[in-house]
C-alpha positions in Angstrom: -45.2 -8.9 37.2 -41.6 -9.6 36.2 -40.5 -6.2 35.2 -36.8 -5.9 34.2 -34.8 -3.5 32.2 -35.2 -5.7 29.1 -39.0 -5.5 29.2 -39.3 -2.6 26.9 -40.8 -1.9 23.5 -37.2 -0.8 22.4 -35.9 -4.3 23.1 -38.7 -5.8 21.0 -37.9 -3.3 18.3 -34.3 -4.5 18.3 -35.5 -8.1 17.8 -37.9 -7.1 15.0 -35.1 -5.1 13.2 -32.8 -8.1 13.4 -35.6 -10.3 11.9 -36.2 -7.9 9.0 -32.4 -7.8 8.3 -32.1 -11.6 8.3 -35.2 -12.2 6.1 -34.9 -9.2 3.7 -36.9 -10.8 0.9 -39.8 -12.0 3.0 -43.1 -10.5 4.1 -42.8 -10.9 7.8 -45.7 -11.3 10.3 -44.5 -9.9 13.6 -46.0 -10.4 17.0 -48.7 -8.1 18.3 -50.1 -7.2 21.6 -49.2 -5.8 25.0 -45.5 -5.0 25.8 -44.8 -6.1 28.5 -47.3 -9.0 28.8 -47.8 -11.7 31.4 -48.8 -14.1 28.7 -47.3 -14.8 25.3 -49.1 -17.1 22.8 -46.9 -18.7 20.2 -48.9 -19.9 17.2 -47.9 -22.0 14.2 -46.5 -20.9 10.8 -48.7 -18.2 9.3 -51.1 -19.3 6.6 -52.7 -17.3 3.8 -55.2 -15.5 6.0 -52.5 -14.5 8.5 -50.3 -13.3 5.6 -53.2 -11.3 4.1 -54.1 -9.6 7.4 -50.5 -9.3 8.6 -51.4 -10.9 12.0 -50.1 -14.1 13.6 -53.6 -15.3 14.4 -56.8 -14.4 12.5 -60.4 -15.2 11.7 -62.3 -17.9 13.6 -59.1 -19.2 15.3 -58.5 -15.8 16.8 -62.1 -15.4 17.8 -62.2 -18.8 19.5 -59.0 -18.0 21.5 -60.5 -14.7 22.6 -63.7 -16.3 23.6 -61.9 -18.9 25.8 -59.8 -16.1 27.3 -62.9 -14.1 28.1 -64.5 -17.1 29.8 -61.5 -17.3 32.0 -61.5 -13.6 32.8 -58.2 -12.9 30.9 -58.1 -9.6 29.0 -57.1 -10.1 25.4 -55.7 -6.6 25.4 -53.0 -7.8 28.0 -51.5 -10.6 26.0 -49.0 -10.9 23.2 -49.3 -13.2 20.2 -46.6 -14.3 17.9 -45.8 -17.1 15.6 -42.9 -19.6 15.6 -42.0 -18.6 12.1 -42.6 -15.1 10.8 -43.5 -15.9 7.2 -45.5 -18.4 5.2 -44.1 -20.9 2.7 -44.9 -20.3 -0.9 -48.0 -22.1 -2.1 -47.5 -25.8 -2.4 -44.2 -25.8 -0.5 -43.6 -26.8 3.1 -40.9 -25.0 5.1 -37.9 -27.2 5.8 -36.7 -28.0 9.3 -33.7 -25.8 8.5 -35.9 -22.9 7.6 -38.0 -23.3 10.7 -34.8 -23.6 12.9 -33.5 -20.3 11.5 -36.4 -18.5 13.3 -35.9 -20.1 16.7 -33.3 -17.7 18.0 -35.5 -14.7 17.1 -38.5 -16.3 18.8 -36.4 -16.9 22.0 -35.2 -13.2 21.9 -38.8 -12.0 21.3 -40.0 -13.9 24.3 -37.1 -12.6 26.4 -38.0 -9.0 25.3 -41.6 -9.5 26.4 -40.6 -11.2 29.6 -43.8 -13.1 30.2 -44.8 -15.1 33.3 -46.4 -17.8 31.0 -45.9 -18.9 27.4 -48.7 -20.9 25.7 -47.9 -22.8 22.6 -50.7 -23.3 20.1 -50.1 -26.4 18.1 -47.2 -28.8 17.4 -45.0 -26.5 15.3 -45.1 -23.9 18.1 -44.3 -26.6 20.7 -41.3 -27.8 18.7 -40.2 -24.3 18.0 -40.1 -23.4 21.7 -37.9 -26.4 22.3 -40.1 -29.2 23.6 -39.9 -32.2 21.3 -42.8 -34.2 22.6 -46.1 -35.3 21.0 -48.7 -32.6 21.8 -51.2 -35.3 22.8 -48.8 -36.4 25.5 -48.0 -33.0 27.0 -51.0 -30.6 26.4 -52.2 -28.9 29.5 -49.1 -29.8 31.5 -46.9 -27.1 32.9 -43.2 -26.9 32.2 -40.7 -24.6 33.8 -38.5 -22.9 31.2 -36.5 -20.9 33.6 -37.8 -17.4 33.3 -41.4 -18.5 32.4 -43.8 -21.4 32.7 -44.9 -23.2 29.5 -48.3 -24.6 28.7 -48.7 -26.5 25.5 -52.2 -26.7 23.9 -53.9 -27.2 20.6 -54.2 -24.6 17.9 -57.7 -23.1 17.9 -58.1 -24.1 14.2 -58.1 -27.7 15.3 -60.6 -27.0 18.0 -63.0 -25.4 15.6 -64.1 -28.7 14.1 -63.5 -31.1 17.0 -65.5 -30.6 20.2 -63.1 -32.9 22.1 -60.0 -30.8 21.1 -61.9 -27.7 22.0 -62.6 -29.1 25.5 -58.9 -30.0 25.9 -57.9 -26.6 24.8 -60.3 -24.9 27.2 -59.1 -27.1 30.1 -55.5 -26.5 29.2 -56.0 -22.7 29.2 -57.8 -22.9 32.5 -54.4 -23.8 34.0 -53.2 -20.4 32.7 -55.5 -18.6 35.0 -54.1 -20.5 38.0 -50.5 -19.8 37.0 -51.2 -16.1 36.7 -52.5 -16.1 40.3 -49.1 -17.3 41.6 -46.7 -14.7 43.0 -43.8 -14.1 40.7 
């Protein structure tokens, strides 16, 4: 594992405090999971269920992700899950590109604090937030080197719930995660 001096809960606390200071008037959904972690999952903007449960991924989407990870032999207790944006838009409003962009430095610092071997984006908003501006259909399942980590884009589990083809793609994409984790760091 890539352990460095910055791979500490204290570094993550620093990032979370900066987020809270920047977005004082918002209910924030912070990342959850193992610190450090070999894998960080970045999901899309929190919806009503995520806001209610104060978690970046909930319900059937979370259950599906955990089932796929289990089938691959990846322990869900050893991952970290966060969202590209830490709060939801008010009902009936869509977050502007400027609002989304204001979260990107925090996401990058959060990933740096976790210091993963692999980052997996779940959905198009997460993919754009991480800095890859490509259609998800063109890049899902491919591996990209982002310097300190490898990136695997895939579909959000909510899209896979109702579409067997998307679920097959997501499962195949995540199978590459297992191979990446076997590589020496």
